All heavy atoms as TSV, in Angstrom:
chain	resi	resn	atom	element	x	y	z
A	1	MET	N	N	0.815	-1.185	0.000
A	1	MET	CA	C	0.000	0.000	0.000
A	1	MET	C	C	0.865	1.257	0.000
A	1	MET	O	O	1.917	1.287	0.601
A	1	MET	CB	C	-0.852	0.025	1.267
A	1	MET	CG	C	-2.102	-0.757	1.165
A	1	MET	SD	S	-3.162	0.004	2.359
A	1	MET	CE	C	-4.079	-1.298	2.922
A	2	ALA	N	N	0.334	2.284	-0.629
A	2	ALA	CA	C	1.068	3.549	-0.693
A	2	ALA	C	C	0.861	4.324	0.603
A	2	ALA	O	O	-0.182	4.230	1.244
A	2	ALA	CB	C	0.577	4.377	-1.864
A	3	ALA	N	N	1.850	5.067	0.981
A	3	ALA	CA	C	1.770	5.879	2.194
A	3	ALA	C	C	0.800	7.041	1.960
A	3	ALA	O	O	0.756	7.588	0.866
A	3	ALA	CB	C	3.144	6.407	2.554
A	4	PRO	N	N	0.006	7.395	2.960
A	4	PRO	CA	C	-0.920	8.527	2.783
A	4	PRO	C	C	-0.144	9.823	2.538
A	4	PRO	O	O	0.895	10.061	3.147
A	4	PRO	CB	C	-1.696	8.582	4.088
A	4	PRO	CG	C	-0.951	7.746	5.061
A	4	PRO	CD	C	-0.080	6.816	4.282
A	5	GLN	N	N	-0.662	10.597	1.608
A	5	GLN	CA	C	-0.003	11.853	1.270
A	5	GLN	C	C	-0.759	13.007	1.888
A	5	GLN	O	O	-1.979	12.988	1.987
A	5	GLN	CB	C	0.060	12.031	-0.240
A	5	GLN	CG	C	0.906	10.981	-0.921
A	5	GLN	CD	C	0.915	11.177	-2.430
A	5	GLN	OE1	O	0.166	11.977	-2.956
A	5	GLN	NE2	N	1.760	10.444	-3.118
A	6	SER	N	N	-0.027	13.997	2.311
A	6	SER	CA	C	-0.632	15.182	2.913
A	6	SER	C	C	-0.610	16.309	1.884
A	6	SER	O	O	0.444	16.665	1.365
A	6	SER	CB	C	0.160	15.583	4.153
A	6	SER	OG	O	-0.355	16.781	4.665
A	7	HIS	N	N	-1.779	16.819	1.559
A	7	HIS	CA	C	-1.879	17.924	0.599
A	7	HIS	C	C	-2.298	19.182	1.329
A	7	HIS	O	O	-3.361	19.234	1.930
A	7	HIS	CB	C	-2.927	17.609	-0.479
A	7	HIS	CG	C	-2.532	16.479	-1.363
A	7	HIS	ND1	N	-1.625	16.602	-2.370
A	7	HIS	CD2	C	-2.937	15.185	-1.384
A	7	HIS	CE1	C	-1.473	15.451	-2.971
A	7	HIS	NE2	N	-2.260	14.558	-2.390
A	8	HIS	N	N	-1.454	20.174	1.271
A	8	HIS	CA	C	-1.781	21.464	1.874
A	8	HIS	C	C	-2.220	22.413	0.775
A	8	HIS	O	O	-1.535	22.581	-0.222
A	8	HIS	CB	C	-0.570	22.041	2.617
A	8	HIS	CG	C	-0.167	21.199	3.795
A	8	HIS	ND1	N	-0.884	21.183	4.961
A	8	HIS	CD2	C	0.862	20.337	3.971
A	8	HIS	CE1	C	-0.305	20.344	5.811
A	8	HIS	NE2	N	0.753	19.818	5.226
A	9	HIS	N	N	-3.382	23.013	0.962
A	9	HIS	CA	C	-3.918	23.913	-0.059
A	9	HIS	C	C	-3.930	25.356	0.412
A	9	HIS	O	O	-4.773	26.135	0.012
A	9	HIS	CB	C	-5.338	23.472	-0.442
A	9	HIS	CG	C	-5.358	22.173	-1.158
A	9	HIS	ND1	N	-4.973	22.032	-2.471
A	9	HIS	CD2	C	-5.677	20.932	-0.741
A	9	HIS	CE1	C	-5.070	20.776	-2.833
A	9	HIS	NE2	N	-5.496	20.075	-1.786
A	10	ASP	N	N	-3.014	25.722	1.264
A	10	ASP	CA	C	-2.902	27.113	1.687
A	10	ASP	C	C	-2.117	27.866	0.629
A	10	ASP	O	O	-0.956	27.589	0.378
A	10	ASP	CB	C	-2.178	27.221	3.036
A	10	ASP	CG	C	-2.970	26.546	4.146
A	10	ASP	OD1	O	-4.205	26.480	4.016
A	10	ASP	OD2	O	-2.349	26.084	5.116
A	11	HIS	N	N	-2.794	28.811	-0.021
A	11	HIS	CA	C	-2.150	29.567	-1.090
A	11	HIS	C	C	-1.919	30.992	-0.627
A	11	HIS	O	O	-2.852	31.684	-0.240
A	11	HIS	CB	C	-3.026	29.586	-2.347
A	11	HIS	CG	C	-3.253	28.227	-2.920
A	11	HIS	ND1	N	-2.281	27.530	-3.582
A	11	HIS	CD2	C	-4.344	27.427	-2.913
A	11	HIS	CE1	C	-2.753	26.370	-3.968
A	11	HIS	NE2	N	-4.009	26.274	-3.572
A	12	ASP	N	N	-0.698	31.429	-0.687
A	12	ASP	CA	C	-0.368	32.816	-0.378
A	12	ASP	C	C	0.028	33.471	-1.683
A	12	ASP	O	O	1.067	33.163	-2.260
A	12	ASP	CB	C	0.774	32.884	0.645
A	12	ASP	CG	C	1.093	34.318	1.029
A	12	ASP	OD1	O	0.227	35.190	0.822
A	12	ASP	OD2	O	2.204	34.558	1.537
A	13	HIS	N	N	-0.825	34.363	-2.176
A	13	HIS	CA	C	-0.566	34.985	-3.465
A	13	HIS	C	C	0.286	36.239	-3.340
A	13	HIS	O	O	0.584	36.876	-4.344
A	13	HIS	CB	C	-1.888	35.315	-4.165
A	13	HIS	CG	C	-2.678	34.079	-4.496
A	13	HIS	ND1	N	-2.322	33.214	-5.499
A	13	HIS	CD2	C	-3.791	33.557	-3.935
A	13	HIS	CE1	C	-3.183	32.219	-5.539
A	13	HIS	NE2	N	-4.085	32.397	-4.607
A	14	GLY	N	N	0.623	36.621	-2.152
A	14	GLY	CA	C	1.550	37.729	-1.959
A	14	GLY	C	C	0.966	39.095	-2.261
A	14	GLY	O	O	1.681	39.982	-2.658
A	15	HIS	N	N	-0.334	39.269	-2.110
A	15	HIS	CA	C	-0.897	40.600	-2.294
A	15	HIS	C	C	-1.893	40.872	-1.177
A	15	HIS	O	O	-2.524	39.979	-0.652
A	15	HIS	CB	C	-1.567	40.749	-3.663
A	15	HIS	CG	C	-2.755	39.854	-3.855
A	15	HIS	ND1	N	-2.627	38.573	-4.348
A	15	HIS	CD2	C	-4.064	40.050	-3.624
A	15	HIS	CE1	C	-3.821	38.021	-4.399
A	15	HIS	NE2	N	-4.718	38.890	-3.964
A	16	SER	N	N	-1.994	42.162	-0.861
A	16	SER	CA	C	-2.965	42.542	0.158
A	16	SER	C	C	-4.137	43.237	-0.524
A	16	SER	O	O	-4.012	43.747	-1.628
A	16	SER	CB	C	-2.317	43.472	1.186
A	16	SER	OG	O	-1.911	44.665	0.553
A	17	HIS	N	N	-5.266	43.260	0.152
A	17	HIS	CA	C	-6.471	43.790	-0.470
A	17	HIS	C	C	-6.758	45.239	-0.113
A	17	HIS	O	O	-7.754	45.774	-0.546
A	17	HIS	CB	C	-7.669	42.911	-0.101
A	17	HIS	CG	C	-7.620	41.581	-0.774
A	17	HIS	ND1	N	-8.003	41.401	-2.079
A	17	HIS	CD2	C	-7.211	40.374	-0.357
A	17	HIS	CE1	C	-7.834	40.143	-2.419
A	17	HIS	NE2	N	-7.346	39.494	-1.386
A	18	GLY	N	N	-5.960	45.870	0.678
A	18	GLY	CA	C	-6.103	47.289	0.939
A	18	GLY	C	C	-7.325	47.671	1.750
A	18	GLY	O	O	-7.705	48.828	1.756
A	19	HIS	N	N	-7.968	46.742	2.421
A	19	HIS	CA	C	-9.093	47.084	3.263
A	19	HIS	C	C	-8.562	47.577	4.607
A	19	HIS	O	O	-7.729	46.928	5.225
A	19	HIS	CB	C	-10.008	45.876	3.492
A	19	HIS	CG	C	-10.891	45.591	2.335
A	19	HIS	ND1	N	-10.594	44.669	1.373
A	19	HIS	CD2	C	-12.079	46.121	1.983
A	19	HIS	CE1	C	-11.558	44.640	0.483
A	19	HIS	NE2	N	-12.470	45.514	0.823
A	20	SER	N	N	-9.078	48.695	5.040
A	20	SER	CA	C	-8.600	49.243	6.302
A	20	SER	C	C	-9.614	49.097	7.423
A	20	SER	O	O	-9.515	49.761	8.433
A	20	SER	CB	C	-8.246	50.720	6.116
A	20	SER	OG	O	-9.392	51.439	5.720
A	21	HIS	N	N	-10.608	48.254	7.226
A	21	HIS	CA	C	-11.604	48.023	8.259
A	21	HIS	C	C	-11.711	46.524	8.516
A	21	HIS	O	O	-11.293	45.713	7.707
A	21	HIS	CB	C	-12.966	48.598	7.839
A	21	HIS	CG	C	-13.480	48.006	6.563
A	21	HIS	ND1	N	-14.192	46.839	6.513
A	21	HIS	CD2	C	-13.340	48.404	5.292
A	21	HIS	CE1	C	-14.481	46.556	5.263
A	21	HIS	NE2	N	-13.969	47.474	4.499
A	22	GLY	N	N	-12.284	46.179	9.639
A	22	GLY	CA	C	-12.432	44.779	9.982
A	22	GLY	C	C	-13.522	44.121	9.148
A	22	GLY	O	O	-14.347	44.798	8.536
A	23	PRO	N	N	-13.529	42.805	9.110
A	23	PRO	CA	C	-14.523	42.112	8.290
A	23	PRO	C	C	-15.947	42.282	8.786
A	23	PRO	O	O	-16.884	42.126	8.023
A	23	PRO	CB	C	-14.089	40.645	8.365
A	23	PRO	CG	C	-13.204	40.547	9.542
A	23	PRO	CD	C	-12.595	41.893	9.748
A	24	ALA	N	N	-16.144	42.630	10.054
A	24	ALA	CA	C	-17.493	42.780	10.591
A	24	ALA	C	C	-18.021	44.206	10.448
A	24	ALA	O	O	-19.213	44.440	10.578
A	24	ALA	CB	C	-17.516	42.380	12.063
A	25	SER	N	N	-17.143	45.163	10.166
A	25	SER	CA	C	-17.590	46.551	10.067
A	25	SER	C	C	-17.844	46.915	8.609
A	25	SER	O	O	-17.193	46.397	7.709
A	25	SER	CB	C	-16.545	47.494	10.668
A	25	SER	OG	O	-15.346	47.412	9.940
A	26	PRO	N	N	-18.781	47.821	8.351
A	26	PRO	CA	C	-19.089	48.194	6.964
A	26	PRO	C	C	-18.011	49.090	6.373
A	26	PRO	O	O	-17.145	49.605	7.083
A	26	PRO	CB	C	-20.411	48.945	7.091
A	26	PRO	CG	C	-20.393	49.492	8.469
A	26	PRO	CD	C	-19.646	48.490	9.299
A	27	HIS	N	N	-18.090	49.272	5.084
A	27	HIS	CA	C	-17.157	50.182	4.422
A	27	HIS	C	C	-17.422	51.608	4.889
A	27	HIS	O	O	-18.574	51.986	5.110
A	27	HIS	CB	C	-17.342	50.103	2.902
A	27	HIS	CG	C	-16.736	48.886	2.312
A	27	HIS	ND1	N	-15.473	48.850	1.813
A	27	HIS	CD2	C	-17.227	47.632	2.144
A	27	HIS	CE1	C	-15.199	47.646	1.363
A	27	HIS	NE2	N	-16.261	46.882	1.549
A	28	PRO	N	N	-16.389	52.417	5.001
A	28	PRO	CA	C	-16.603	53.802	5.417
A	28	PRO	C	C	-17.379	54.576	4.347
A	28	PRO	O	O	-17.257	54.305	3.162
A	28	PRO	CB	C	-15.183	54.349	5.590
A	28	PRO	CG	C	-14.304	53.416	4.852
A	28	PRO	CD	C	-14.984	52.099	4.819
A	29	ALA	N	N	-18.174	55.541	4.782
A	29	ALA	CA	C	-18.970	56.334	3.857
A	29	ALA	C	C	-18.070	57.205	2.996
A	29	ALA	O	O	-17.020	57.677	3.437
A	29	ALA	CB	C	-19.946	57.202	4.633
A	30	GLN	N	N	-18.495	57.414	1.755
A	30	GLN	CA	C	-17.758	58.277	0.843
A	30	GLN	C	C	-18.651	59.437	0.449
A	30	GLN	O	O	-19.868	59.291	0.344
A	30	GLN	CB	C	-17.339	57.495	-0.404
A	30	GLN	CG	C	-16.395	56.360	-0.102
A	30	GLN	CD	C	-16.050	55.564	-1.343
A	30	GLN	OE1	O	-16.530	55.851	-2.413
A	30	GLN	NE2	N	-15.216	54.560	-1.179
A	31	ALA	N	N	-18.043	60.570	0.221
A	31	ALA	CA	C	-18.802	61.755	-0.165
A	31	ALA	C	C	-19.361	61.569	-1.570
A	31	ALA	O	O	-18.631	61.249	-2.506
A	31	ALA	CB	C	-17.907	62.986	-0.109
A	32	ALA	N	N	-20.661	61.745	-1.718
A	32	ALA	CA	C	-21.297	61.612	-3.029
A	32	ALA	C	C	-21.205	62.940	-3.761
A	32	ALA	O	O	-21.510	63.991	-3.222
A	32	ALA	CB	C	-22.748	61.201	-2.861
A	33	THR	N	N	-20.785	62.880	-5.030
A	33	THR	CA	C	-20.688	64.108	-5.814
A	33	THR	C	C	-22.052	64.524	-6.333
A	33	THR	O	O	-22.304	65.700	-6.552
A	33	THR	CB	C	-19.733	63.920	-6.993
A	33	THR	OG1	O	-20.177	62.807	-7.780
A	33	THR	CG2	C	-18.321	63.652	-6.506
A	34	TRP	N	N	-22.965	63.552	-6.532
A	34	TRP	CA	C	-24.303	63.857	-7.018
A	34	TRP	C	C	-25.258	62.839	-6.428
A	34	TRP	O	O	-24.937	61.659	-6.313
A	34	TRP	CB	C	-24.333	63.777	-8.545
A	34	TRP	CG	C	-25.694	64.037	-9.096
A	34	TRP	CD1	C	-26.234	65.263	-9.341
A	34	TRP	CD2	C	-26.685	63.083	-9.455
A	34	TRP	NE1	N	-27.506	65.118	-9.829
A	34	TRP	CE2	C	-27.818	63.775	-9.913
A	34	TRP	CE3	C	-26.747	61.697	-9.416
A	34	TRP	CZ2	C	-28.964	63.146	-10.339
A	34	TRP	CZ3	C	-27.904	61.070	-9.845
A	34	TRP	CH2	C	-28.990	61.800	-10.294
A	35	SER	N	N	-26.424	63.274	-6.073
A	35	SER	CA	C	-27.426	62.372	-5.539
A	35	SER	C	C	-28.799	62.814	-6.014
A	35	SER	O	O	-29.127	64.005	-5.980
A	35	SER	CB	C	-27.394	62.365	-4.009
A	35	SER	OG	O	-28.485	61.619	-3.511
A	36	ILE	N	N	-29.606	61.857	-6.470
A	36	ILE	CA	C	-30.964	62.192	-6.902
A	36	ILE	C	C	-31.800	62.669	-5.724
A	36	ILE	O	O	-32.758	63.424	-5.889
A	36	ILE	CB	C	-31.610	60.986	-7.620
A	36	ILE	CG1	C	-32.834	61.434	-8.405
A	36	ILE	CG2	C	-31.942	59.882	-6.640
A	36	ILE	CD1	C	-33.356	60.400	-9.373
A	37	LEU	N	N	-31.438	62.270	-4.520
A	37	LEU	CA	C	-32.185	62.690	-3.341
A	37	LEU	C	C	-31.970	64.155	-3.008
A	37	LEU	O	O	-32.758	64.751	-2.272
A	37	LEU	CB	C	-31.797	61.817	-2.140
A	37	LEU	CG	C	-32.101	60.330	-2.299
A	37	LEU	CD1	C	-31.576	59.571	-1.100
A	37	LEU	CD2	C	-33.586	60.111	-2.471
A	38	ARG	N	N	-30.910	64.750	-3.534
A	38	ARG	CA	C	-30.660	66.168	-3.289
A	38	ARG	C	C	-31.365	67.055	-4.302
A	38	ARG	O	O	-31.374	68.277	-4.159
A	38	ARG	CB	C	-29.156	66.459	-3.338
A	38	ARG	CG	C	-28.410	65.840	-2.198
A	38	ARG	CD	C	-26.956	66.233	-2.253
A	38	ARG	NE	N	-26.201	65.509	-1.241
A	38	ARG	CZ	C	-24.948	65.182	-1.369
A	38	ARG	NH1	N	-24.273	65.504	-2.451
A	38	ARG	NH2	N	-24.328	64.524	-0.410
A	39	MET	N	N	-31.949	66.450	-5.346
A	39	MET	CA	C	-32.662	67.228	-6.354
A	39	MET	C	C	-34.015	67.671	-5.798
A	39	MET	O	O	-34.626	66.954	-5.010
A	39	MET	CB	C	-32.894	66.380	-7.609
A	39	MET	CG	C	-31.662	66.051	-8.388
A	39	MET	SD	S	-32.007	64.912	-9.742
A	39	MET	CE	C	-33.102	65.862	-10.746
A	40	PRO	N	N	-34.491	68.826	-6.208
A	40	PRO	CA	C	-35.844	69.220	-5.822
A	40	PRO	C	C	-36.880	68.254	-6.405
A	40	PRO	O	O	-36.624	67.582	-7.412
A	40	PRO	CB	C	-36.007	70.616	-6.434
A	40	PRO	CG	C	-34.619	71.086	-6.698
A	40	PRO	CD	C	-33.784	69.880	-6.929
A	41	VAL	N	N	-38.036	68.188	-5.790
A	41	VAL	CA	C	-39.069	67.243	-6.211
A	41	VAL	C	C	-39.484	67.497	-7.656
A	41	VAL	O	O	-39.676	66.559	-8.433
A	41	VAL	CB	C	-40.285	67.331	-5.251
A	41	VAL	CG1	C	-41.424	66.467	-5.745
A	41	VAL	CG2	C	-39.877	66.923	-3.864
A	42	VAL	N	N	-39.609	68.762	-8.036
A	42	VAL	CA	C	-40.016	69.094	-9.403
A	42	VAL	C	C	-38.972	68.590	-10.403
A	42	VAL	O	O	-39.318	68.052	-11.460
A	42	VAL	CB	C	-40.237	70.620	-9.535
A	42	VAL	CG1	C	-40.536	71.011	-10.966
A	42	VAL	CG2	C	-41.341	71.070	-8.605
A	43	SER	N	N	-37.702	68.727	-10.066
A	43	SER	CA	C	-36.641	68.248	-10.963
A	43	SER	C	C	-36.647	66.727	-11.061
A	43	SER	O	O	-36.435	66.169	-12.143
A	43	SER	CB	C	-35.276	68.718	-10.463
A	43	SER	OG	O	-35.216	70.122	-10.469
A	44	ARG	N	N	-36.890	66.058	-9.935
A	44	ARG	CA	C	-36.977	64.592	-9.963
A	44	ARG	C	C	-38.136	64.130	-10.826
A	44	ARG	O	O	-38.005	63.181	-11.597
A	44	ARG	CB	C	-37.142	64.037	-8.548
A	44	ARG	CG	C	-35.833	63.861	-7.826
A	44	ARG	CD	C	-36.078	63.137	-6.537
A	44	ARG	NE	N	-36.140	64.129	-5.476
A	44	ARG	CZ	C	-36.490	63.875	-4.238
A	44	ARG	NH1	N	-36.853	62.673	-3.890
A	44	ARG	NH2	N	-36.495	64.823	-3.336
A	45	PHE	N	N	-39.263	64.807	-10.708
A	45	PHE	CA	C	-40.439	64.451	-11.497
A	45	PHE	C	C	-40.168	64.677	-12.986
A	45	PHE	O	O	-40.508	63.837	-13.824
A	45	PHE	CB	C	-41.640	65.285	-11.030
A	45	PHE	CG	C	-42.923	64.887	-11.682
A	45	PHE	CD1	C	-43.509	63.658	-11.398
A	45	PHE	CD2	C	-43.549	65.734	-12.576
A	45	PHE	CE1	C	-44.694	63.290	-11.999
A	45	PHE	CE2	C	-44.734	65.372	-13.182
A	45	PHE	CZ	C	-45.311	64.153	-12.897
A	46	ALA	N	N	-39.524	65.798	-13.316
A	46	ALA	CA	C	-39.193	66.081	-14.716
A	46	ALA	C	C	-38.210	65.042	-15.264
A	46	ALA	O	O	-38.346	64.600	-16.409
A	46	ALA	CB	C	-38.610	67.485	-14.841
A	47	ALA	N	N	-37.251	64.630	-14.459
A	47	ALA	CA	C	-36.301	63.603	-14.897
A	47	ALA	C	C	-37.010	62.270	-15.116
A	47	ALA	O	O	-36.721	61.561	-16.091
A	47	ALA	CB	C	-35.179	63.456	-13.869
A	48	ALA	N	N	-37.950	61.937	-14.237
A	48	ALA	CA	C	-38.701	60.687	-14.392
A	48	ALA	C	C	-39.539	60.715	-15.665
A	48	ALA	O	O	-39.627	59.719	-16.395
A	48	ALA	CB	C	-39.573	60.449	-13.172
A	49	ILE	N	N	-40.175	61.851	-15.951
A	49	ILE	CA	C	-40.963	61.985	-17.180
A	49	ILE	C	C	-40.052	61.857	-18.407
A	49	ILE	O	O	-40.400	61.203	-19.390
A	49	ILE	CB	C	-41.712	63.340	-17.193
A	49	ILE	CG1	C	-42.730	63.376	-16.068
A	49	ILE	CG2	C	-42.355	63.598	-18.541
A	49	ILE	CD1	C	-43.864	62.398	-16.222
A	50	GLY	N	N	-38.875	62.450	-18.341
A	50	GLY	CA	C	-37.930	62.352	-19.457
A	50	GLY	C	C	-37.463	60.930	-19.701
A	50	GLY	O	O	-37.386	60.476	-20.847
A	51	VAL	N	N	-37.158	60.204	-18.632
A	51	VAL	CA	C	-36.724	58.809	-18.777
A	51	VAL	C	C	-37.867	57.962	-19.321
A	51	VAL	O	O	-37.664	57.125	-20.216
A	51	VAL	CB	C	-36.218	58.261	-17.419
A	51	VAL	CG1	C	-36.027	56.759	-17.474
A	51	VAL	CG2	C	-34.929	58.951	-17.021
A	52	ALA	N	N	-39.084	58.178	-18.818
A	52	ALA	CA	C	-40.236	57.420	-19.307
A	52	ALA	C	C	-40.483	57.706	-20.784
A	52	ALA	O	O	-40.776	56.788	-21.570
A	52	ALA	CB	C	-41.471	57.759	-18.482
A	53	ALA	N	N	-40.366	58.970	-21.190
A	53	ALA	CA	C	-40.558	59.316	-22.601
A	53	ALA	C	C	-39.497	58.654	-23.480
A	53	ALA	O	O	-39.811	58.163	-24.573
A	53	ALA	CB	C	-40.524	60.837	-22.770
A	54	ALA	N	N	-38.272	58.628	-23.007
A	54	ALA	CA	C	-37.213	57.987	-23.777
A	54	ALA	C	C	-37.465	56.486	-23.918
A	54	ALA	O	O	-37.267	55.906	-24.996
A	54	ALA	CB	C	-35.852	58.244	-23.124
A	55	LEU	N	N	-37.920	55.848	-22.848
A	55	LEU	CA	C	-38.208	54.411	-22.919
A	55	LEU	C	C	-39.385	54.128	-23.845
A	55	LEU	O	O	-39.358	53.154	-24.605
A	55	LEU	CB	C	-38.468	53.863	-21.516
A	55	LEU	CG	C	-37.246	53.816	-20.602
A	55	LEU	CD1	C	-37.661	53.406	-19.195
A	55	LEU	CD2	C	-36.195	52.863	-21.144
A	56	TRP	N	N	-40.416	54.974	-23.801
A	56	TRP	CA	C	-41.543	54.788	-24.717
A	56	TRP	C	C	-41.109	55.022	-26.162
A	56	TRP	O	O	-41.621	54.370	-27.082
A	56	TRP	CB	C	-42.704	55.711	-24.351
A	56	TRP	CG	C	-43.573	55.124	-23.296
A	56	TRP	CD1	C	-43.747	55.571	-22.027
A	56	TRP	CD2	C	-44.384	53.953	-23.415
A	56	TRP	NE1	N	-44.612	54.751	-21.347
A	56	TRP	CE2	C	-45.018	53.742	-22.181
A	56	TRP	CE3	C	-44.617	53.047	-24.442
A	56	TRP	CZ2	C	-45.879	52.682	-21.942
A	56	TRP	CZ3	C	-45.484	51.975	-24.212
A	56	TRP	CH2	C	-46.092	51.811	-22.977
A	57	ALA	N	N	-40.175	55.942	-26.387
A	57	ALA	CA	C	-39.656	56.154	-27.741
A	57	ALA	C	C	-38.942	54.908	-28.247
A	57	ALA	O	O	-39.076	54.526	-29.420
A	57	ALA	CB	C	-38.717	57.361	-27.748
A	58	VAL	N	N	-38.198	54.235	-27.373
A	58	VAL	CA	C	-37.523	52.996	-27.767
A	58	VAL	C	C	-38.567	51.932	-28.120
A	58	VAL	O	O	-38.437	51.238	-29.128
A	58	VAL	CB	C	-36.582	52.503	-26.632
A	58	VAL	CG1	C	-36.096	51.088	-26.897
A	58	VAL	CG2	C	-35.425	53.457	-26.467
A	59	VAL	N	N	-39.610	51.825	-27.315
A	59	VAL	CA	C	-40.666	50.853	-27.596
A	59	VAL	C	C	-41.358	51.182	-28.908
A	59	VAL	O	O	-41.576	50.304	-29.757
A	59	VAL	CB	C	-41.696	50.829	-26.423
A	59	VAL	CG1	C	-42.926	50.019	-26.795
A	59	VAL	CG2	C	-41.051	50.270	-25.169
A	60	TRP	N	N	-41.682	52.439	-29.110
A	60	TRP	CA	C	-42.382	52.850	-30.328
A	60	TRP	C	C	-41.530	52.599	-31.563
A	60	TRP	O	O	-42.019	52.106	-32.588
A	60	TRP	CB	C	-42.758	54.333	-30.209
A	60	TRP	CG	C	-43.540	54.828	-31.392
A	60	TRP	CD1	C	-44.831	54.572	-31.674
A	60	TRP	CD2	C	-43.056	55.679	-32.430
A	60	TRP	NE1	N	-45.185	55.198	-32.832
A	60	TRP	CE2	C	-44.097	55.893	-33.313
A	60	TRP	CE3	C	-41.806	56.282	-32.685
A	60	TRP	CZ2	C	-43.974	56.674	-34.442
A	60	TRP	CZ3	C	-41.691	57.064	-33.810
A	60	TRP	CH2	C	-42.742	57.254	-34.681
A	61	LEU	N	N	-40.233	52.936	-31.473
A	61	LEU	CA	C	-39.345	52.703	-32.619
A	61	LEU	C	C	-39.132	51.227	-32.895
A	61	LEU	O	O	-38.989	50.818	-34.054
A	61	LEU	CB	C	-38.005	53.401	-32.377
A	61	LEU	CG	C	-38.016	54.908	-32.472
A	61	LEU	CD1	C	-36.662	55.480	-32.044
A	61	LEU	CD2	C	-38.340	55.354	-33.895
A	62	SER	N	N	-39.105	50.407	-31.873
A	62	SER	CA	C	-38.889	48.966	-32.089
A	62	SER	C	C	-40.125	48.296	-32.679
A	62	SER	O	O	-40.015	47.228	-33.277
A	62	SER	CB	C	-38.489	48.289	-30.780
A	62	SER	OG	O	-39.563	48.319	-29.873
A	63	MET	N	N	-41.301	48.892	-32.521
A	63	MET	CA	C	-42.523	48.317	-33.060
A	63	MET	C	C	-42.847	48.802	-34.465
A	63	MET	O	O	-43.800	48.316	-35.085
A	63	MET	CB	C	-43.707	48.620	-32.126
A	63	MET	CG	C	-43.584	47.912	-30.794
A	63	MET	SD	S	-44.943	48.293	-29.697
A	63	MET	CE	C	-46.300	47.524	-30.548
A	64	ARG	N	N	-42.099	49.725	-34.993
A	64	ARG	CA	C	-42.352	50.249	-36.344
A	64	ARG	C	C	-41.997	49.242	-37.394
A	64	ARG	O	O	-41.181	48.430	-37.328
A	64	ARG	CB	C	-41.543	51.514	-36.583
A	64	ARG	CG	C	-42.112	52.688	-35.821
A	64	ARG	CD	C	-41.410	53.957	-36.146
A	64	ARG	NE	N	-41.763	54.327	-37.511
A	64	ARG	CZ	C	-41.045	55.110	-38.287
A	64	ARG	NH1	N	-39.937	55.613	-37.845
A	64	ARG	NH2	N	-41.414	55.411	-39.496
């Protein structure tokens, strides 16, 4: 019989992942350069209407 072989699968790839927080803590907050929540309600509504119109245009053009 062959002697039992021991296989170690510990791989050290020699790189770090640059995380500066523990695995149980969330990522630190980052400053947002733009947020839809900071837009006035009227602007949000106008943007929603614009996006809906663009999507309906795609549907209309695809059905031609």
